[in-house]
C-alpha positions, 0 to 999 in steps of 0.5 A: 472144565465143567463140574457134574455130580452123579445122581443129584445136583445138590451140594453145599454151595455156601461151603464152595463159596467159602472155599473159593474166597479163602484162597488169597488169589481169588477175588469175589465177584461184584454183585452188580456185574455179570447178572446170571453168574458169579465169577470168582476171578483167580489172579496170581500176583507173582506169576500174573496169570488168571482163571475164572471159577464161575457159578452160573444160574443155568447150565452152559455145558455144551451138548449136555443132552448127549451126556450120561443122564446119571450126571447132573450139571451143578452149574459150576465151571472153571475157565482159563486160557489154552495158552497158559503154561503147564505149571500155571495149569497145575496150580489151578488143578490143585484147586480143582482136585480139592473141589472134586474130592470135597463135593464128589464132583466129576468133570467134563471137557469137550474133548472127552466126547460125551464122557463124564470122568472122575478127576485125574490130574495126569489125564487133564494135563495130557488133554490140556497139553494136546489142546494147547499144541493143537491150538498153536499149530492151528492158529500160529498167528496167536503165538507169533508174538510170543517167545518160548521156554520149554516147560521144565525151564518155565516151571523152574522160573515160576518156582523161583519167583514164588520163593524169591520173596521169602529169600528177600525176607531172610536175614542175609538178604542185605549182604547177598544179592537175591537175583532178579530174572531178566528175559531176552530174545533174538530176531532169529528164533522164538527162543527166550533166554533167561539171565541174571545181573551181578555187580561183582561185589557181593555174593549172589543167589543163582536161580535155576534155568539161567542161560546168561550171567551179565556182569555189570560192575560199573566199569564193564558190562559183559554177557557170559553163557552161564554154562561156560561159567559153571564149567569152571566155577561150579564149586564156588556155588552151594545149594540153599534149597535142599535140591540144588536148583537154587544156589548161592555164590559163597562170599569167599569166592566173590573176588575170584569169580569176578576176576575170572569173568573179567579176564577169561575170554568167552566166545562172543555172542553172534546175535543181538539180545532184546529185552523181553517180559515174562508175560510174552513167553509161552511154553509152546 
């Protein structure tokens, strides 16, 4: 995504650099590398995705001669993987939006044809989603080794992962299990499954998008579909984030839930689950 400016290519570059480097996820460039351009690497430590904000010494806009001459290339662009999740791209667009507003930049993406546009988040997200689907269809081998979560579940997972650290730092965290996500897949499809584990002894945080609850109390290990658990135990959980996406098993129900999970006969899974890492999951 290239940045351009109407009527002039002048802007406050030192201020832009200050804006970029003030972001805790952005790493300043090594002056001895990438001669001819400065690459400000965005790396999200928790969600583990990257993008590059690049200040170049020369124009790299493709077919710039076809664009409206009112717009001048400011030799600055952002690049990221076309297979990034929509949630990750939305986070990057927060930065892009601030940059466009602050410096009066327009944007250009090759799929715009020869049109330079004002930044509109919905338009960019729609363009990105179309590109991503088209890329996955054109190059199925590029996504064959990845499993899939739908975009809504992906967003819920990412949102919880970002709030998990705060939950771990709260006063109740020693008595309450702040659940980790575990991811699984089967040999039968590209679908990814989201799980949490419970020791059967403590209240626990129930994050959103959980497909499977794994009871591991030291005596038995049991995998239970979360939808079946909640169908009979929903009242045992209370929301803790104001929206109901993150819930907590109340302490008074610990023994009751454990007894229910041990004694209830759940339909056995008809497939084998294999471990999966979040880095190997896409939303396309």
